[in-house]
C-alpha beads as a LAMMPS data file, in Angstrom:
LAMMPS data file: protein, C-alpha beads

215 atoms
214 bonds

1 atom types
1 bond types

-500.0 500.0 xlo xhi
-500.0 500.0 ylo yhi
-500.0 500.0 zlo zhi

Masses

1 110.0

Atoms # bond

1 1 1 -110.030 -228.830 320.671
2 1 1 -108.931 -230.201 317.310
3 1 1 -112.117 -228.937 315.652
4 1 1 -111.638 -225.535 317.278
5 1 1 -108.068 -225.393 315.958
6 1 1 -109.354 -226.468 312.541
7 1 1 -111.873 -223.612 312.502
8 1 1 -109.245 -221.079 313.566
9 1 1 -106.963 -222.303 310.780
10 1 1 -109.691 -222.022 308.147
11 1 1 -110.563 -218.500 309.278
12 1 1 -106.936 -217.593 308.642
13 1 1 -107.009 -219.260 305.202
14 1 1 -104.727 -222.083 306.312
15 1 1 -106.574 -224.959 304.710
16 1 1 -103.662 -227.399 304.721
17 1 1 -103.088 -226.826 308.449
18 1 1 -106.784 -227.458 309.097
19 1 1 -106.644 -230.654 307.069
20 1 1 -103.615 -231.978 308.988
21 1 1 -105.163 -231.104 312.342
22 1 1 -108.338 -233.016 311.522
23 1 1 -106.416 -236.053 310.313
24 1 1 -104.754 -236.197 313.728
25 1 1 -108.204 -235.977 315.325
26 1 1 -109.331 -238.983 313.268
27 1 1 -106.712 -241.070 315.045
28 1 1 -108.688 -240.540 318.237
29 1 1 -112.183 -240.843 316.732
30 1 1 -111.979 -242.640 313.359
31 1 1 -115.739 -243.100 313.099
32 1 1 -116.765 -239.543 313.961
33 1 1 -118.906 -237.999 311.227
34 1 1 -118.387 -234.529 312.704
35 1 1 -114.645 -234.624 312.038
36 1 1 -115.206 -235.748 308.458
37 1 1 -117.792 -232.988 308.071
38 1 1 -115.181 -230.374 308.962
39 1 1 -112.579 -232.156 306.839
40 1 1 -114.951 -231.740 303.903
41 1 1 -114.702 -227.961 304.207
42 1 1 -110.909 -228.128 304.360
43 1 1 -110.834 -230.181 301.145
44 1 1 -113.248 -227.772 299.466
45 1 1 -111.027 -224.841 300.397
46 1 1 -108.084 -226.659 298.841
47 1 1 -110.117 -227.581 295.721
48 1 1 -109.323 -231.264 296.273
49 1 1 -112.290 -232.592 294.318
50 1 1 -111.482 -236.303 294.596
51 1 1 -111.100 -236.035 298.360
52 1 1 -114.330 -234.032 298.562
53 1 1 -116.268 -236.760 296.736
54 1 1 -114.757 -239.520 298.870
55 1 1 -115.452 -237.621 302.093
56 1 1 -119.080 -237.009 301.147
57 1 1 -119.549 -240.747 300.680
58 1 1 -117.714 -241.491 303.943
59 1 1 -119.959 -239.124 305.904
60 1 1 -123.038 -240.615 304.256
61 1 1 -122.034 -244.103 305.415
62 1 1 -121.600 -242.808 308.978
63 1 1 -124.703 -240.601 309.144
64 1 1 -127.459 -240.324 306.534
65 1 1 -129.188 -237.455 308.326
66 1 1 -126.957 -234.478 307.463
67 1 1 -128.818 -232.105 305.104
68 1 1 -125.701 -230.513 303.616
69 1 1 -124.265 -233.894 302.675
70 1 1 -127.560 -234.923 301.115
71 1 1 -127.580 -231.639 299.192
72 1 1 -124.061 -232.217 297.861
73 1 1 -125.004 -235.719 296.728
74 1 1 -128.174 -234.334 295.160
75 1 1 -126.210 -231.763 293.138
76 1 1 -123.860 -234.472 291.886
77 1 1 -126.773 -236.634 290.778
78 1 1 -128.411 -233.621 289.159
79 1 1 -125.281 -232.823 287.130
80 1 1 -125.109 -236.457 286.012
81 1 1 -128.842 -236.513 285.212
82 1 1 -129.404 -239.407 287.613
83 1 1 -132.947 -238.328 288.339
84 1 1 -133.999 -241.375 290.354
85 1 1 -131.221 -240.662 292.843
86 1 1 -132.076 -236.955 292.851
87 1 1 -135.637 -237.772 293.843
88 1 1 -134.346 -240.050 296.602
89 1 1 -132.202 -237.250 298.038
90 1 1 -135.107 -234.808 297.769
91 1 1 -137.272 -237.213 299.746
92 1 1 -134.581 -237.482 302.418
93 1 1 -134.185 -233.700 302.692
94 1 1 -137.955 -233.345 302.938
95 1 1 -138.001 -235.949 305.709
96 1 1 -135.353 -234.071 307.681
97 1 1 -136.549 -230.538 306.908
98 1 1 -140.206 -230.758 305.831
99 1 1 -141.547 -227.670 304.056
100 1 1 -138.335 -225.763 304.751
101 1 1 -137.047 -223.089 302.393
102 1 1 -133.942 -225.295 302.042
103 1 1 -136.065 -228.152 300.652
104 1 1 -138.071 -225.901 298.348
105 1 1 -134.918 -224.385 296.824
106 1 1 -133.689 -227.832 295.747
107 1 1 -137.126 -228.907 294.537
108 1 1 -137.488 -225.773 292.400
109 1 1 -134.002 -226.182 290.954
110 1 1 -134.811 -229.808 290.104
111 1 1 -137.976 -228.906 288.183
112 1 1 -136.161 -226.012 286.491
113 1 1 -133.362 -228.316 285.324
114 1 1 -135.851 -230.836 283.959
115 1 1 -137.951 -228.066 282.377
116 1 1 -141.049 -229.373 284.131
117 1 1 -142.739 -225.998 284.238
118 1 1 -146.146 -226.973 285.599
119 1 1 -144.514 -228.595 288.624
120 1 1 -142.114 -225.649 288.889
121 1 1 -144.965 -223.137 289.011
122 1 1 -146.784 -225.172 291.663
123 1 1 -143.693 -225.721 293.815
124 1 1 -142.566 -222.098 293.722
125 1 1 -146.074 -220.835 294.432
126 1 1 -146.158 -223.001 297.572
127 1 1 -142.701 -221.778 298.567
128 1 1 -143.611 -218.140 297.951
129 1 1 -146.762 -218.371 300.055
130 1 1 -144.851 -219.985 302.903
131 1 1 -141.756 -217.740 302.652
132 1 1 -142.870 -214.393 301.142
133 1 1 -139.675 -212.660 302.342
134 1 1 -137.324 -215.065 300.542
135 1 1 -135.972 -213.191 297.512
136 1 1 -135.380 -216.345 295.450
137 1 1 -139.015 -217.362 295.726
138 1 1 -140.220 -213.807 295.133
139 1 1 -138.038 -213.485 292.035
140 1 1 -139.200 -216.774 290.508
141 1 1 -142.837 -216.047 291.334
142 1 1 -142.573 -212.763 289.455
143 1 1 -140.704 -214.262 286.499
144 1 1 -143.079 -217.221 286.213
145 1 1 -146.091 -214.925 286.232
146 1 1 -144.464 -212.718 283.624
147 1 1 -143.125 -215.331 281.223
148 1 1 -145.185 -218.465 281.745
149 1 1 -148.563 -217.119 282.821
150 1 1 -148.284 -213.839 280.848
151 1 1 -149.560 -211.899 283.842
152 1 1 -147.385 -208.786 284.008
153 1 1 -149.712 -207.041 286.459
154 1 1 -149.252 -209.747 289.093
155 1 1 -145.506 -209.965 288.374
156 1 1 -145.056 -206.246 289.044
157 1 1 -147.308 -206.311 292.123
158 1 1 -145.190 -209.088 293.654
159 1 1 -141.977 -207.107 293.175
160 1 1 -143.504 -203.814 294.314
161 1 1 -144.730 -205.359 297.543
162 1 1 -141.332 -206.888 298.272
163 1 1 -139.531 -203.624 297.457
164 1 1 -141.510 -201.787 300.133
165 1 1 -139.515 -203.484 302.898
166 1 1 -136.322 -204.460 301.087
167 1 1 -133.651 -202.118 299.728
168 1 1 -131.398 -204.634 298.024
169 1 1 -130.303 -203.350 294.617
170 1 1 -131.198 -206.625 292.896
171 1 1 -134.833 -206.024 293.825
172 1 1 -134.912 -202.623 292.121
173 1 1 -132.955 -203.719 289.037
174 1 1 -135.387 -206.613 288.569
175 1 1 -138.382 -204.343 289.084
176 1 1 -136.923 -201.768 286.687
177 1 1 -136.412 -204.399 283.980
178 1 1 -139.971 -205.641 284.477
179 1 1 -141.343 -202.120 284.158
180 1 1 -139.331 -201.640 280.983
181 1 1 -140.664 -204.867 279.452
182 1 1 -144.207 -203.643 279.999
183 1 1 -143.478 -200.159 278.624
184 1 1 -143.868 -198.402 281.973
185 1 1 -141.039 -195.849 281.637
186 1 1 -142.201 -193.826 284.644
187 1 1 -141.893 -196.867 286.898
188 1 1 -138.550 -197.773 285.349
189 1 1 -137.170 -194.260 285.964
190 1 1 -138.398 -194.309 289.550
191 1 1 -136.472 -197.537 290.202
192 1 1 -133.279 -196.111 288.748
193 1 1 -133.584 -192.995 290.892
194 1 1 -133.745 -195.339 293.878
195 1 1 -130.641 -197.173 292.647
196 1 1 -128.748 -193.872 292.367
197 1 1 -129.489 -193.248 296.041
198 1 1 -128.539 -196.778 297.134
199 1 1 -125.290 -196.894 295.134
200 1 1 -124.303 -193.349 294.106
201 1 1 -120.851 -194.416 292.879
202 1 1 -122.120 -197.218 290.618
203 1 1 -121.723 -195.596 287.204
204 1 1 -123.097 -198.683 285.475
205 1 1 -126.639 -197.655 286.369
206 1 1 -126.146 -194.301 284.636
207 1 1 -124.763 -196.069 281.591
208 1 1 -127.735 -198.452 281.409
209 1 1 -130.182 -195.612 281.840
210 1 1 -128.500 -193.597 279.090
211 1 1 -128.543 -196.647 276.825
212 1 1 -132.311 -197.033 277.274
213 1 1 -132.871 -193.347 276.547
214 1 1 -130.689 -193.639 273.439
215 1 1 -132.658 -196.610 272.142

Bonds

1 1 1 2
2 1 2 3
3 1 3 4
4 1 4 5
5 1 5 6
6 1 6 7
7 1 7 8
8 1 8 9
9 1 9 10
10 1 10 11
11 1 11 12
12 1 12 13
13 1 13 14
14 1 14 15
15 1 15 16
16 1 16 17
17 1 17 18
18 1 18 19
19 1 19 20
20 1 20 21
21 1 21 22
22 1 22 23
23 1 23 24
24 1 24 25
25 1 25 26
26 1 26 27
27 1 27 28
28 1 28 29
29 1 29 30
30 1 30 31
31 1 31 32
32 1 32 33
33 1 33 34
34 1 34 35
35 1 35 36
36 1 36 37
37 1 37 38
38 1 38 39
39 1 39 40
40 1 40 41
41 1 41 42
42 1 42 43
43 1 43 44
44 1 44 45
45 1 45 46
46 1 46 47
47 1 47 48
48 1 48 49
49 1 49 50
50 1 50 51
51 1 51 52
52 1 52 53
53 1 53 54
54 1 54 55
55 1 55 56
56 1 56 57
57 1 57 58
58 1 58 59
59 1 59 60
60 1 60 61
61 1 61 62
62 1 62 63
63 1 63 64
64 1 64 65
65 1 65 66
66 1 66 67
67 1 67 68
68 1 68 69
69 1 69 70
70 1 70 71
71 1 71 72
72 1 72 73
73 1 73 74
74 1 74 75
75 1 75 76
76 1 76 77
77 1 77 78
78 1 78 79
79 1 79 80
80 1 80 81
81 1 81 82
82 1 82 83
83 1 83 84
84 1 84 85
85 1 85 86
86 1 86 87
87 1 87 88
88 1 88 89
89 1 89 90
90 1 90 91
91 1 91 92
92 1 92 93
93 1 93 94
94 1 94 95
95 1 95 96
96 1 96 97
97 1 97 98
98 1 98 99
99 1 99 100
100 1 100 101
101 1 101 102
102 1 102 103
103 1 103 104
104 1 104 105
105 1 105 106
106 1 106 107
107 1 107 108
108 1 108 109
109 1 109 110
110 1 110 111
111 1 111 112
112 1 112 113
113 1 113 114
114 1 114 115
115 1 115 116
116 1 116 117
117 1 117 118
118 1 118 119
119 1 119 120
120 1 120 121
121 1 121 122
122 1 122 123
123 1 123 124
124 1 124 125
125 1 125 126
126 1 126 127
127 1 127 128
128 1 128 129
129 1 129 130
130 1 130 131
131 1 131 132
132 1 132 133
133 1 133 134
134 1 134 135
135 1 135 136
136 1 136 137
137 1 137 138
138 1 138 139
139 1 139 140
140 1 140 141
141 1 141 142
142 1 142 143
143 1 143 144
144 1 144 145
145 1 145 146
146 1 146 147
147 1 147 148
148 1 148 149
149 1 149 150
150 1 150 151
151 1 151 152
152 1 152 153
153 1 153 154
154 1 154 155
155 1 155 156
156 1 156 157
157 1 157 158
158 1 158 159
159 1 159 160
160 1 160 161
161 1 161 162
162 1 162 163
163 1 163 164
164 1 164 165
165 1 165 166
166 1 166 167
167 1 167 168
168 1 168 169
169 1 169 170
170 1 170 171
171 1 171 172
172 1 172 173
173 1 173 174
174 1 174 175
175 1 175 176
176 1 176 177
177 1 177 178
178 1 178 179
179 1 179 180
180 1 180 181
181 1 181 182
182 1 182 183
183 1 183 184
184 1 184 185
185 1 185 186
186 1 186 187
187 1 187 188
188 1 188 189
189 1 189 190
190 1 190 191
191 1 191 192
192 1 192 193
193 1 193 194
194 1 194 195
195 1 195 196
196 1 196 197
197 1 197 198
198 1 198 199
199 1 199 200
200 1 200 201
201 1 201 202
202 1 202 203
203 1 203 204
204 1 204 205
205 1 205 206
206 1 206 207
207 1 207 208
208 1 208 209
209 1 209 210
210 1 210 211
211 1 211 212
212 1 212 213
213 1 213 214
214 1 214 215
């Protein structure tokens, strides 16, 4: 009941109320990782960074098998360039969620941060093959082919295939930019015509198109 009241409070943007409710709940179950897990969200809503850090560590001492907590610790280690600890957290996430898109996203970000491009290309290629409908993996696969492997044909083919079943504007802006880089103005124009249909009130697309014509 306390957790339910906490969630209702957060949905109404009452972070302090949620925090107080959960602290009462801790009186009944002081060693419950679930309560601390919800308290973490309340602290994050209130931008209480010290409490967030302390709560992450508290949850980790109670239960080392919560992916989100491992991910938060991983990001902290990554910011502090503590790469040995990052690799430890990556191994733990892989143990809990082997070959998941969640694991691949952290692995790719790790290699990107360290500028280890060979490993990045390999990791993203594996992720893309396993999750071909994940836009992050599709985007990186296209960019890596374009910039690192200098294979614009494959980069465009990857985006074109994804665009056939996805109408998100980011897909068409990325594809348009890729066409433009390769000098394919017909393909670029076709993408912008699609964007005009998807977001007819977005004048920024008209401005960008005019700017390209001007140049």
